[in-house]
PDB file of N, CA, C and O in Angstrom, chain B, residues numbered from 101:
ATOM      1  N   MET B 101      34.570  33.580  17.587  1.00  0.00           N
ATOM      2  CA  MET B 101      34.346  32.644  18.823  1.00  0.00           C
ATOM      3  C   MET B 101      34.172  31.418  18.014  1.00  0.00           C
ATOM      4  O   MET B 101      33.888  31.537  16.822  1.00  0.00           O
ATOM      5  N   ALA B 102      34.370  29.792  18.761  1.00  0.00           N
ATOM      6  CA  ALA B 102      34.535  28.841  18.021  1.00  0.00           C
ATOM      7  C   ALA B 102      32.841  28.290  18.433  1.00  0.00           C
ATOM      8  O   ALA B 102      32.213  28.493  19.472  1.00  0.00           O
ATOM      9  N   ALA B 103      32.508  27.683  17.427  1.00  0.00           N
ATOM     10  CA  ALA B 103      30.861  27.166  17.608  1.00  0.00           C
ATOM     11  C   ALA B 103      31.231  25.988  18.302  1.00  0.00           C
ATOM     12  O   ALA B 103      32.279  25.350  18.199  1.00  0.00           O
ATOM     13  N   LYS B 104      30.027  25.728  19.180  1.00  0.00           N
ATOM     14  CA  LYS B 104      30.081  24.565  20.138  1.00  0.00           C
ATOM     15  C   LYS B 104      29.470  23.235  19.557  1.00  0.00           C
ATOM     16  O   LYS B 104      28.390  23.058  18.994  1.00  0.00           O
ATOM     17  N   LYS B 105      30.263  22.543  19.796  1.00  0.00           N
ATOM     18  CA  LYS B 105      29.646  21.108  19.137  1.00  0.00           C
ATOM     19  C   LYS B 105      28.533  20.651  19.928  1.00  0.00           C
ATOM     20  O   LYS B 105      28.520  20.701  21.158  1.00  0.00           O
ATOM     21  N   SER B 106      27.515  20.165  19.147  1.00  0.00           N
ATOM     22  CA  SER B 106      26.325  19.908  19.801  1.00  0.00           C
ATOM     23  C   SER B 106      26.600  17.956  20.281  1.00  0.00           C
ATOM     24  O   SER B 106      26.830  17.149  19.380  1.00  0.00           O
ATOM     25  N   LYS B 107      26.526  17.551  21.624  1.00  0.00           N
ATOM     26  CA  LYS B 107      26.432  16.406  22.006  1.00  0.00           C
ATOM     27  C   LYS B 107      25.259  15.669  21.256  1.00  0.00           C
ATOM     28  O   LYS B 107      24.330  16.389  20.890  1.00  0.00           O
ATOM     29  N   LYS B 108      25.200  14.584  21.037  1.00  0.00           N
ATOM     30  CA  LYS B 108      24.181  13.393  20.791  1.00  0.00           C
ATOM     31  C   LYS B 108      23.713  12.947  22.080  1.00  0.00           C
ATOM     32  O   LYS B 108      24.639  12.691  22.850  1.00  0.00           O
ATOM     33  N   LYS B 109      22.400  12.755  22.609  1.00  0.00           N
ATOM     34  CA  LYS B 109      22.148  12.434  23.670  1.00  0.00           C
ATOM     35  C   LYS B 109      21.935  10.867  23.362  1.00  0.00           C
ATOM     36  O   LYS B 109      21.130  10.550  22.487  1.00  0.00           O
ATOM     37  N   LYS B 110      22.675   9.849  24.101  1.00  0.00           N
ATOM     38  CA  LYS B 110      22.343   8.447  23.891  1.00  0.00           C
ATOM     39  C   LYS B 110      21.216   7.982  24.545  1.00  0.00           C
ATOM     40  O   LYS B 110      20.943   8.387  25.675  1.00  0.00           O
ATOM     41  N   GLY B 111      20.650   7.313  24.060  1.00  0.00           N
ATOM     42  CA  GLY B 111      19.367   6.658  24.707  1.00  0.00           C
ATOM     43  C   GLY B 111      19.868   5.162  25.121  1.00  0.00           C
ATOM     44  O   GLY B 111      21.044   4.801  25.080  1.00  0.00           O
ATOM     45  N   PRO B 112      18.950   4.493  25.458  1.00  0.00           N
ATOM     46  CA  PRO B 112      19.059   3.021  25.795  1.00  0.00           C
ATOM     47  C   PRO B 112      19.456   2.131  24.979  1.00  0.00           C
ATOM     48  O   PRO B 112      18.599   2.092  24.096  1.00  0.00           O
ATOM     49  N   VAL B 113      20.429   1.234  24.715  1.00  0.00           N
ATOM     50  CA  VAL B 113      20.910   0.515  23.332  1.00  0.00           C
ATOM     51  C   VAL B 113      19.870  -0.548  23.174  1.00  0.00           C
ATOM     52  O   VAL B 113      19.711  -1.408  24.040  1.00  0.00           O
ATOM     53  N   ILE B 114      19.000  -0.486  21.828  1.00  0.00           N
ATOM     54  CA  ILE B 114      18.307  -1.467  21.711  1.00  0.00           C
ATOM     55  C   ILE B 114      18.625  -2.809  20.978  1.00  0.00           C
ATOM     56  O   ILE B 114      19.480  -2.682  20.101  1.00  0.00           O
ATOM     57  N   SER B 115      18.261  -3.725  21.102  1.00  0.00           N
ATOM     58  CA  SER B 115      19.076  -5.106  20.635  1.00  0.00           C
ATOM     59  C   SER B 115      18.343  -5.108  18.916  1.00  0.00           C
ATOM     60  O   SER B 115      17.126  -4.970  18.790  1.00  0.00           O
ATOM     61  N   PRO B 116      19.018  -5.235  18.015  1.00  0.00           N
ATOM     62  CA  PRO B 116      18.652  -5.520  16.569  1.00  0.00           C
ATOM     63  C   PRO B 116      17.610  -6.625  16.303  1.00  0.00           C
ATOM     64  O   PRO B 116      16.807  -6.566  15.371  1.00  0.00           O
ATOM     65  N   ASP B 117      17.675  -7.555  17.118  1.00  0.00           N
ATOM     66  CA  ASP B 117      16.899  -8.728  17.250  1.00  0.00           C
ATOM     67  C   ASP B 117      15.231  -7.948  17.735  1.00  0.00           C
ATOM     68  O   ASP B 117      14.245  -8.082  17.012  1.00  0.00           O
ATOM     69  N   PHE B 118      15.202  -7.274  18.864  1.00  0.00           N
ATOM     70  CA  PHE B 118      13.926  -6.723  19.051  1.00  0.00           C
ATOM     71  C   PHE B 118      13.690  -5.773  17.930  1.00  0.00           C
ATOM     72  O   PHE B 118      12.530  -5.912  17.544  1.00  0.00           O
ATOM     73  N   MET B 119      14.213  -5.024  17.373  1.00  0.00           N
ATOM     74  CA  MET B 119      13.723  -4.009  16.358  1.00  0.00           C
ATOM     75  C   MET B 119      13.427  -4.634  15.496  1.00  0.00           C
ATOM     76  O   MET B 119      12.376  -4.154  15.070  1.00  0.00           O
ATOM     77  N   ASP B 120      13.818  -5.786  14.706  1.00  0.00           N
ATOM     78  CA  ASP B 120      13.490  -6.436  13.860  1.00  0.00           C
ATOM     79  C   ASP B 120      12.166  -7.316  13.978  1.00  0.00           C
ATOM     80  O   ASP B 120      11.552  -7.667  12.970  1.00  0.00           O
ATOM     81  N   LYS B 121      11.750  -7.663  15.310  1.00  0.00           N
ATOM     82  CA  LYS B 121      10.523  -8.057  15.819  1.00  0.00           C
ATOM     83  C   LYS B 121       9.410  -7.301  15.599  1.00  0.00           C
ATOM     84  O   LYS B 121       8.338  -7.539  15.044  1.00  0.00           O
ATOM     85  N   GLN B 122      10.044  -5.976  16.350  1.00  0.00           N
ATOM     86  CA  GLN B 122       8.845  -4.812  16.360  1.00  0.00           C
ATOM     87  C   GLN B 122       8.478  -4.717  14.885  1.00  0.00           C
ATOM     88  O   GLN B 122       7.349  -5.136  14.630  1.00  0.00           O
ATOM     89  N   ARG B 123       9.219  -4.237  13.817  1.00  0.00           N
ATOM     90  CA  ARG B 123       8.965  -3.903  12.244  1.00  0.00           C
ATOM     91  C   ARG B 123       7.969  -5.042  11.872  1.00  0.00           C
ATOM     92  O   ARG B 123       6.924  -4.791  11.270  1.00  0.00           O
ATOM     93  N   GLU B 124       8.333  -6.339  12.259  1.00  0.00           N
ATOM     94  CA  GLU B 124       7.641  -7.187  11.543  1.00  0.00           C
ATOM     95  C   GLU B 124       6.048  -7.477  12.118  1.00  0.00           C
ATOM     96  O   GLU B 124       5.069  -7.990  11.576  1.00  0.00           O
ATOM     97  N   ALA B 125       6.293  -6.836  13.618  1.00  0.00           N
ATOM     98  CA  ALA B 125       4.918  -6.851  14.160  1.00  0.00           C
ATOM     99  C   ALA B 125       4.130  -5.646  13.613  1.00  0.00           C
ATOM    100  O   ALA B 125       2.981  -5.475  14.022  1.00  0.00           O
ATOM    101  N   LEU B 126       4.573  -4.954  12.878  1.00  0.00           N
ATOM    102  CA  LEU B 126       3.917  -3.672  12.417  1.00  0.00           C
ATOM    103  C   LEU B 126       3.770  -3.797  10.982  1.00  0.00           C
ATOM    104  O   LEU B 126       3.438  -2.786  10.363  1.00  0.00           O
ATOM    105  N   LYS B 127       4.008  -5.114  10.220  1.00  0.00           N
ATOM    106  CA  LYS B 127       4.190  -4.826   9.246  1.00  0.00           C
ATOM    107  C   LYS B 127       2.710  -5.138   8.513  1.00  0.00           C
ATOM    108  O   LYS B 127       2.002  -6.025   8.989  1.00  0.00           O
ATOM    109  N   ARG B 128       2.207  -4.272   7.175  1.00  0.00           N
ATOM    110  CA  ARG B 128       0.507  -4.686   7.139  1.00  0.00           C
ATOM    111  C   ARG B 128       0.628  -5.467   6.213  1.00  0.00           C
ATOM    112  O   ARG B 128       1.512  -5.364   5.363  1.00  0.00           O
ATOM    113  N   THR B 129      -0.361  -6.488   6.244  1.00  0.00           N
ATOM    114  CA  THR B 129      -0.421  -7.523   5.369  1.00  0.00           C
ATOM    115  C   THR B 129      -1.778  -7.867   5.008  1.00  0.00           C
ATOM    116  O   THR B 129      -2.017  -8.748   4.182  1.00  0.00           O
ATOM    117  N   HIS B 130      -2.703  -7.181   5.620  1.00  0.00           N
ATOM    118  CA  HIS B 130      -4.398  -7.440   5.401  1.00  0.00           C
ATOM    119  C   HIS B 130      -4.626  -6.115   4.575  1.00  0.00           C
ATOM    120  O   HIS B 130      -4.513  -4.936   4.909  1.00  0.00           O
ATOM    121  N   ARG B 131      -5.023  -6.768   3.262  1.00  0.00           N
ATOM    122  CA  ARG B 131      -5.639  -5.551   2.054  1.00  0.00           C
ATOM    123  C   ARG B 131      -7.088  -5.317   2.313  1.00  0.00           C
ATOM    124  O   ARG B 131      -7.754  -6.351   2.349  1.00  0.00           O
ATOM    125  N   GLN B 132      -7.659  -4.329   2.481  1.00  0.00           N
ATOM    126  CA  GLN B 132      -8.873  -3.896   2.289  1.00  0.00           C
ATOM    127  C   GLN B 132      -9.369  -3.001   1.109  1.00  0.00           C
ATOM    128  O   GLN B 132      -8.551  -2.176   0.701  1.00  0.00           O
ATOM    129  N   VAL B 133     -10.503  -3.040   0.545  1.00  0.00           N
ATOM    130  CA  VAL B 133     -10.751  -2.285  -0.467  1.00  0.00           C
ATOM    131  C   VAL B 133     -12.167  -1.271  -0.341  1.00  0.00           C
ATOM    132  O   VAL B 133     -13.310  -1.702  -0.192  1.00  0.00           O
ATOM    133  N   ILE B 134     -11.805   0.055  -0.434  1.00  0.00           N
ATOM    134  CA  ILE B 134     -12.983   0.702  -0.145  1.00  0.00           C
ATOM    135  C   ILE B 134     -13.426   1.642  -1.628  1.00  0.00           C
ATOM    136  O   ILE B 134     -12.626   2.327  -2.265  1.00  0.00           O
ATOM    137  N   TYR B 135     -14.908   1.462  -1.961  1.00  0.00           N
ATOM    138  CA  TYR B 135     -15.262   2.620  -3.043  1.00  0.00           C
ATOM    139  C   TYR B 135     -15.995   3.535  -2.530  1.00  0.00           C
ATOM    140  O   TYR B 135     -16.614   3.370  -1.479  1.00  0.00           O
ATOM    141  N   PHE B 136     -16.013   4.722  -3.289  1.00  0.00           N
ATOM    142  CA  PHE B 136     -16.503   6.095  -3.012  1.00  0.00           C
ATOM    143  C   PHE B 136     -17.479   6.173  -4.213  1.00  0.00           C
ATOM    144  O   PHE B 136     -17.367   5.560  -5.274  1.00  0.00           O
ATOM    145  N   ASN B 137     -18.433   7.018  -3.862  1.00  0.00           N
ATOM    146  CA  ASN B 137     -19.084   7.546  -5.221  1.00  0.00           C
ATOM    147  C   ASN B 137     -18.892   8.958  -5.527  1.00  0.00           C
ATOM    148  O   ASN B 137     -18.203   9.455  -4.636  1.00  0.00           O
ATOM    149  N   GLU B 138     -19.175   9.706  -6.310  1.00  0.00           N
ATOM    150  CA  GLU B 138     -18.572  10.800  -7.066  1.00  0.00           C
ATOM    151  C   GLU B 138     -18.136  11.946  -6.011  1.00  0.00           C
ATOM    152  O   GLU B 138     -17.065  12.548  -5.929  1.00  0.00           O
ATOM    153  N   LYS B 139     -19.425  12.064  -5.153  1.00  0.00           N
ATOM    154  CA  LYS B 139     -19.611  13.306  -4.409  1.00  0.00           C
ATOM    155  C   LYS B 139     -18.634  13.215  -3.102  1.00  0.00           C
ATOM    156  O   LYS B 139     -18.171  14.160  -2.464  1.00  0.00           O
ATOM    157  N   GLU B 140     -18.438  11.733  -2.865  1.00  0.00           N
ATOM    158  CA  GLU B 140     -17.578  11.637  -1.844  1.00  0.00           C
ATOM    159  C   GLU B 140     -16.071  11.629  -1.901  1.00  0.00           C
ATOM    160  O   GLU B 140     -15.283  11.955  -1.013  1.00  0.00           O
ATOM    161  N   MET B 141     -15.768  11.083  -3.416  1.00  0.00           N
ATOM    162  CA  MET B 141     -14.350  11.323  -3.993  1.00  0.00           C
ATOM    163  C   MET B 141     -13.874  12.784  -4.006  1.00  0.00           C
ATOM    164  O   MET B 141     -12.840  13.268  -3.545  1.00  0.00           O
ATOM    165  N   ALA B 142     -15.101  13.476  -4.785  1.00  0.00           N
ATOM    166  CA  ALA B 142     -15.150  14.919  -4.823  1.00  0.00           C
ATOM    167  C   ALA B 142     -14.171  15.642  -3.509  1.00  0.00           C
ATOM    168  O   ALA B 142     -13.156  16.332  -3.410  1.00  0.00           O
ATOM    169  N   ALA B 143     -15.258  14.953  -2.550  1.00  0.00           N
ATOM    170  CA  ALA B 143     -14.872  15.891  -1.290  1.00  0.00           C
ATOM    171  C   ALA B 143     -13.674  15.318  -0.432  1.00  0.00           C
ATOM    172  O   ALA B 143     -13.265  15.961   0.534  1.00  0.00           O
ATOM    173  N   ILE B 144     -13.199  14.289  -0.733  1.00  0.00           N
ATOM    174  CA  ILE B 144     -11.739  13.713  -0.262  1.00  0.00           C
ATOM    175  C   ILE B 144     -10.683  14.502  -1.008  1.00  0.00           C
ATOM    176  O   ILE B 144      -9.775  15.045  -0.378  1.00  0.00           O
ATOM    177  N   ASN B 145     -10.771  14.588  -2.391  1.00  0.00           N
ATOM    178  CA  ASN B 145     -10.009  15.466  -3.326  1.00  0.00           C
ATOM    179  C   ASN B 145      -9.729  16.743  -2.862  1.00  0.00           C
ATOM    180  O   ASN B 145      -8.599  17.210  -2.720  1.00  0.00           O
ATOM    181  N   GLU B 146     -10.882  17.352  -2.608  1.00  0.00           N
ATOM    182  CA  GLU B 146     -10.666  18.817  -1.812  1.00  0.00           C
ATOM    183  C   GLU B 146     -10.092  18.983  -0.968  1.00  0.00           C
ATOM    184  O   GLU B 146      -9.270  19.894  -0.860  1.00  0.00           O
ATOM    185  N   TYR B 147     -10.439  17.897   0.138  1.00  0.00           N
ATOM    186  CA  TYR B 147      -9.772  17.924   1.594  1.00  0.00           C
ATOM    187  C   TYR B 147      -8.248  17.983   1.398  1.00  0.00           C
ATOM    188  O   TYR B 147      -7.492  18.752   1.992  1.00  0.00           O
ATOM    189  N   CYS B 148      -7.905  17.067   0.487  1.00  0.00           N
ATOM    190  CA  CYS B 148      -6.241  16.657   0.111  1.00  0.00           C
ATOM    191  C   CYS B 148      -5.804  17.915  -0.575  1.00  0.00           C
ATOM    192  O   CYS B 148      -4.700  18.400  -0.323  1.00  0.00           O
ATOM    193  N   ARG B 149      -6.803  18.575  -1.611  1.00  0.00           N
ATOM    194  CA  ARG B 149      -6.089  19.534  -2.040  1.00  0.00           C
ATOM    195  C   ARG B 149      -5.797  20.521  -0.861  1.00  0.00           C
ATOM    196  O   ARG B 149      -4.652  20.901  -0.618  1.00  0.00           O
ATOM    197  N   GLN B 150      -6.868  20.909  -0.156  1.00  0.00           N
ATOM    198  CA  GLN B 150      -6.428  22.111   0.805  1.00  0.00           C
ATOM    199  C   GLN B 150      -5.480  22.111   1.740  1.00  0.00           C
ATOM    200  O   GLN B 150      -4.837  23.140   1.946  1.00  0.00           O
ATOM    201  N   PHE B 151      -5.219  20.832   2.529  1.00  0.00           N
ATOM    202  CA  PHE B 151      -4.408  20.405   3.506  1.00  0.00           C
ATOM    203  C   PHE B 151      -3.327  19.886   2.985  1.00  0.00           C
ATOM    204  O   PHE B 151      -2.544  19.427   3.817  1.00  0.00           O
ATOM    205  N   LYS B 152      -2.890  19.769   1.413  1.00  0.00           N
ATOM    206  CA  LYS B 152      -1.705  19.185   0.738  1.00  0.00           C
ATOM    207  C   LYS B 152      -1.518  18.017   1.411  1.00  0.00           C
ATOM    208  O   LYS B 152      -0.510  17.936   2.113  1.00  0.00           O
ATOM    209  N   ILE B 153      -2.351  16.987   1.346  1.00  0.00           N
ATOM    210  CA  ILE B 153      -2.002  15.447   1.363  1.00  0.00           C
ATOM    211  C   ILE B 153      -2.058  14.604   0.378  1.00  0.00           C
ATOM    212  O   ILE B 153      -3.087  14.157  -0.129  1.00  0.00           O
ATOM    213  N   SER B 154      -0.784  14.329   0.037  1.00  0.00           N
ATOM    214  CA  SER B 154      -0.628  13.323  -1.009  1.00  0.00           C
ATOM    215  C   SER B 154      -0.693  11.837  -0.768  1.00  0.00           C
ATOM    216  O   SER B 154      -0.773  11.072  -1.729  1.00  0.00           O
ATOM    217  N   ALA B 155      -0.666  11.453   0.306  1.00  0.00           N
ATOM    218  CA  ALA B 155      -0.719  10.049   0.676  1.00  0.00           C
ATOM    219  C   ALA B 155      -2.081   9.872   0.875  1.00  0.00           C
ATOM    220  O   ALA B 155      -2.362  10.275   2.004  1.00  0.00           O
ATOM    221  N   LYS B 156      -3.173   9.397   0.208  1.00  0.00           N
ATOM    222  CA  LYS B 156      -4.626   9.153   0.695  1.00  0.00           C
ATOM    223  C   LYS B 156      -4.534   8.043   1.486  1.00  0.00           C
ATOM    224  O   LYS B 156      -5.222   8.184   2.497  1.00  0.00           O
ATOM    225  N   SER B 157      -3.877   6.838   1.426  1.00  0.00           N
ATOM    226  CA  SER B 157      -3.580   5.526   2.192  1.00  0.00           C
ATOM    227  C   SER B 157      -3.940   6.209   3.545  1.00  0.00           C
ATOM    228  O   SER B 157      -5.071   6.137   4.026  1.00  0.00           O
ATOM    229  N   VAL B 158      -3.039   6.791   4.052  1.00  0.00           N
ATOM    230  CA  VAL B 158      -2.389   7.587   5.325  1.00  0.00           C
ATOM    231  C   VAL B 158      -3.571   8.148   5.896  1.00  0.00           C
ATOM    232  O   VAL B 158      -3.923   7.928   7.055  1.00  0.00           O
ATOM    233  N   LEU B 159      -4.259   8.960   4.986  1.00  0.00           N
ATOM    234  CA  LEU B 159      -5.645   9.653   5.452  1.00  0.00           C
ATOM    235  C   LEU B 159      -6.763   8.459   5.852  1.00  0.00           C
ATOM    236  O   LEU B 159      -7.373   8.237   6.898  1.00  0.00           O
ATOM    237  N   TYR B 160      -6.753   7.932   4.814  1.00  0.00           N
ATOM    238  CA  TYR B 160      -8.014   6.862   5.206  1.00  0.00           C
ATOM    239  C   TYR B 160      -7.340   6.085   6.359  1.00  0.00           C
ATOM    240  O   TYR B 160      -8.127   6.176   7.301  1.00  0.00           O
ATOM    241  N   ARG B 161      -6.389   5.449   6.695  1.00  0.00           N
ATOM    242  CA  ARG B 161      -5.984   4.456   7.890  1.00  0.00           C
ATOM    243  C   ARG B 161      -6.062   5.332   9.318  1.00  0.00           C
ATOM    244  O   ARG B 161      -6.526   4.845  10.349  1.00  0.00           O
ATOM    245  N   LYS B 162      -5.560   6.643   9.225  1.00  0.00           N
ATOM    246  CA  LYS B 162      -5.671   7.389  10.378  1.00  0.00           C
ATOM    247  C   LYS B 162      -7.172   7.793  10.786  1.00  0.00           C
ATOM    248  O   LYS B 162      -7.541   7.841  11.959  1.00  0.00           O
ATOM    249  N   ALA B 163      -8.099   8.115   9.546  1.00  0.00           N
ATOM    250  CA  ALA B 163      -9.389   8.377  10.381  1.00  0.00           C
ATOM    251  C   ALA B 163     -10.141   7.159  10.541  1.00  0.00           C
ATOM    252  O   ALA B 163     -11.075   7.037  11.334  1.00  0.00           O
ATOM    253  N   ILE B 164      -9.660   6.153   9.675  1.00  0.00           N
ATOM    254  CA  ILE B 164     -10.653   4.700  10.326  1.00  0.00           C
ATOM    255  C   ILE B 164      -9.928   4.588  11.458  1.00  0.00           C
ATOM    256  O   ILE B 164     -10.833   4.481  12.285  1.00  0.00           O
ATOM    257  N   MET B 165      -8.826   4.533  12.120  1.00  0.00           N
ATOM    258  CA  MET B 165      -7.995   3.702  13.127  1.00  0.00           C
ATOM    259  C   MET B 165      -8.465   4.734  14.298  1.00  0.00           C
ATOM    260  O   MET B 165      -8.803   4.227  15.368  1.00  0.00           O
ATOM    261  N   GLU B 166      -8.504   6.067  14.169  1.00  0.00           N
ATOM    262  CA  GLU B 166      -9.044   7.054  15.260  1.00  0.00           C
ATOM    263  C   GLU B 166     -10.474   6.783  15.780  1.00  0.00           C
ATOM    264  O   GLU B 166     -10.824   6.633  16.950  1.00  0.00           O
ATOM    265  N   ARG B 167     -11.349   6.749  14.469  1.00  0.00           N
ATOM    266  CA  ARG B 167     -13.075   6.036  14.745  1.00  0.00           C
ATOM    267  C   ARG B 167     -12.729   4.917  15.676  1.00  0.00           C
ATOM    268  O   ARG B 167     -12.948   5.138  16.867  1.00  0.00           O
ATOM    269  N   VAL B 168     -12.146   3.567  15.292  1.00  0.00           N
ATOM    270  CA  VAL B 168     -12.453   2.639  15.472  1.00  0.00           C
ATOM    271  C   VAL B 168     -11.749   2.660  17.227  1.00  0.00           C
ATOM    272  O   VAL B 168     -12.268   2.102  18.193  1.00  0.00           O
ATOM    273  N   LEU B 169     -10.717   3.307  17.231  1.00  0.00           N
ATOM    274  CA  LEU B 169     -10.166   3.233  18.471  1.00  0.00           C
ATOM    275  C   LEU B 169     -10.813   4.087  19.446  1.00  0.00           C
ATOM    276  O   LEU B 169     -10.528   3.979  20.638  1.00  0.00           O
ATOM    277  N   GLU B 170     -11.898   5.160  18.913  1.00  0.00           N
ATOM    278  CA  GLU B 170     -12.755   5.863  20.005  1.00  0.00           C
ATOM    279  C   GLU B 170     -13.775   5.375  20.285  1.00  0.00           C
ATOM    280  O   GLU B 170     -14.321   5.705  21.338  1.00  0.00           O
ATOM    281  N   GLY B 171     -14.344   4.451  19.448  1.00  0.00           N
ATOM    282  CA  GLY B 171     -15.322   3.860  19.600  1.00  0.00           C
ATOM    283  C   GLY B 171     -14.989   2.516  21.155  1.00  0.00           C
ATOM    284  O   GLY B 171     -15.451   2.401  22.291  1.00  0.00           O
ATOM    285  N   LEU B 172     -14.143   1.887  20.471  1.00  0.00           N
ATOM    286  CA  LEU B 172     -13.656   0.776  21.673  1.00  0.00           C
ATOM    287  C   LEU B 172     -13.629   1.857  23.060  1.00  0.00           C
ATOM    288  O   LEU B 172     -14.346   1.516  24.001  1.00  0.00           O
ATOM    289  N   ASP B 173     -12.841   3.117  23.202  1.00  0.00           N
ATOM    290  CA  ASP B 173     -12.721   3.284  24.317  1.00  0.00           C
ATOM    291  C   ASP B 173     -13.796   3.841  24.600  1.00  0.00           C
ATOM    292  O   ASP B 173     -13.878   4.097  25.801  1.00  0.00           O
ATOM    293  N   GLU B 174     -15.000   4.257  23.765  1.00  0.00           N
ATOM    294  CA  GLU B 174     -15.974   4.656  24.613  1.00  0.00           C
ATOM    295  C   GLU B 174     -16.996   3.313  25.051  1.00  0.00           C
ATOM    296  O   GLU B 174     -17.785   3.444  25.988  1.00  0.00           O
ATOM    297  N   ASN B 175     -16.912   2.219  24.398  1.00  0.00           N
ATOM    298  CA  ASN B 175     -17.553   1.106  24.918  1.00  0.00           C
ATOM    299  C   ASN B 175     -16.644   0.177  25.079  1.00  0.00           C
ATOM    300  O   ASN B 175     -16.615  -0.836  24.381  1.00  0.00           O
ATOM    301  N   HIS B 176     -15.802   0.435  26.027  1.00  0.00           N
ATOM    302  CA  HIS B 176     -14.898  -0.758  26.869  1.00  0.00           C
ATOM    303  C   HIS B 176     -16.032  -1.216  27.821  1.00  0.00           C
ATOM    304  O   HIS B 176     -17.059  -0.647  28.192  1.00  0.00           O
ATOM    305  N   PRO B 177     -15.337  -2.818  28.178  1.00  0.00           N
ATOM    306  CA  PRO B 177     -16.284  -3.640  29.003  1.00  0.00           C
ATOM    307  C   PRO B 177     -16.141  -3.003  30.482  1.00  0.00           C
ATOM    308  O   PRO B 177     -15.258  -2.285  30.952  1.00  0.00           O
ATOM    309  N   THR B 178     -17.254  -3.491  31.013  1.00  0.00           N
ATOM    310  CA  THR B 178     -17.085  -2.977  32.639  1.00  0.00           C
ATOM    311  C   THR B 178     -17.813  -4.420  33.295  1.00  0.00           C
ATOM    312  O   THR B 178     -18.626  -5.255  32.898  1.00  0.00           O
ATOM    313  N   LEU B 179     -16.814  -4.116  34.833  1.00  0.00           N
ATOM    314  CA  LEU B 179     -17.267  -5.334  35.377  1.00  0.00           C
ATOM    315  C   LEU B 179     -18.189  -5.268  36.049  1.00  0.00           C
ATOM    316  O   LEU B 179     -18.457  -6.389  36.480  1.00  0.00           O
ATOM    317  N   PHE B 180     -19.077  -4.280  36.506  1.00  0.00           N
ATOM    318  CA  PHE B 180     -20.147  -4.009  37.111  1.00  0.00           C
ATOM    319  C   PHE B 180     -21.367  -3.403  36.532  1.00  0.00           C
ATOM    320  O   PHE B 180     -22.348  -3.191  37.244  1.00  0.00           O
TER     321      PHE B 180
END
């Protein structure tokens, strides 16, 4: 039996200029420094070991942004 070739689904064609602008808008240029005490660092290291996380910056960014966005969502401005 011959194997069927799978066809790639083609999505909408996106302009390379648009993609360059998107990449530039998402570029991280603002640096922040965080200091942890020994207990906090031990907890973070244990968490990373348990869940096999090697990129701690991704963990920090995700945790911070989840909390920030959650706070903004809960305290959105109201008209009345």
